[in-house]
N, C-alpha and C positions, 0 to 999 in steps of 0.2 A: 574465468572466475567461477568457482563452484561454491555455492552457498549451502550450508548444512544446518544452520540454526538461526534463531532470533533471540535476543536478550529478553528475558521476562519483563524487565522494566520498560523496554520499548513496546512490547505487546500491550502492557497495561496502559501506557500512554495512548496508543492507537485506539484502544477500546474506549478510553475516556474521551478522546477527541470525537469519536463517533457519537457518544452520548451528548456531548456539549454542542455539536453542530446539528443534531437531529432537529427538525426533519430534513435538513439539507445535507448534502454530501460534503465530504472534505477530501482533499488529495494532497499528497506530499511525496517526496523522494526518500528512498531508504539508502543509507550508506552502510558499507560493510568493512570489517577488518578481520583478516584471517578466516574468511568464510562464514562470519557471523554478522547478521544484521544488528547494528548497534545504535544507529542514529537516524533521526528524521530531519529532513530539510524542508522547510516551508518556503516556497518561492514567492517573491513579490509579484503581484498581479494575479494571484490565484483566486478563482471565483468558485463558490459552492452554491448550488441550487438544489431544489427538491428532487430533480430528476437527473442531475449530472454535476460534475465538477470539472473544472479545466484549469490548466496552468499555461503559462507562456513559455514555450520551448526556448525562446531566446534568453530566458532567465536561468536556464539550467546551468549548473556549474560545469566547468571543464575539469572533470574529476574521474579518475579511473576507478574510484571506489564506490560509485553509484551502482547499487545492486538492482534497483528497480523502483517500484512505487507501492504506495498504500493508499487505498481510498475506501470510503464507506458506501454501503448500500442500505439506506434507511428502510427499504422495503423488506429487508431480511434475507433476500436471495443471495446465497453464497456461491454463485456461479458468475463467470464473466459474461457480460452482454456482448453483442457484436461490436458496439462502440468501444468496449474495454479491450477486446482482442485487436482492434485497430490502434488503440492507444499504447498498449503494452510494449511493443517493439521499439517505440520511440523513447522509452524511458528506462530501459534495462532488461534484464533477463528474468527477474523474479518479482512477483506482484502479489500483494496481500489485499484481500477483500474483507473488510470488517463489516459485519451485519447486525442489524437490529435483532435482539435487544441489547447487544454489545456485552454479552457475558463472556466468560473465559473460553467457551467453546464456539463462539460466534465469529469465527474467522477461518479463512482458507488461504493457501498459497497456490499460485499458478505460475507456469512458465510463460514466456512471452507469446507462445502460440496458443495459450489458453488451457493447457493441460494441467491437471492437478499435480502438485508437488509436495511431498512430505517434508516438513520443516520441524526440527527439534526446538523446543523451548528451553533455553539455557538460563540458569539462575545467575 
């Protein structure tokens, strides 16, 4: 699976979720179609706290279109922590970090090993 973009509407939703859950983190799974991230799945049992968010791996769908995850960093740091780098491979290949103050440029995409990845925003 090669991801090259994210739908603009999905990105706006993720930024809004960051604002709404602040000062706690949120986390969800991203689904793709034809190489474009299009949908967010929120899993039952997900917990968001001020310093972390977690989900139940047993609630993950058996779905070949799960591209990765999205979660927020209320501290505004747009880099993965060591906990993020441990989490990423368990939930897919591509991961978005949404950061405070949750404006249109307050997000980044990373590969499962924590390396930055360029992602096109698609209308």
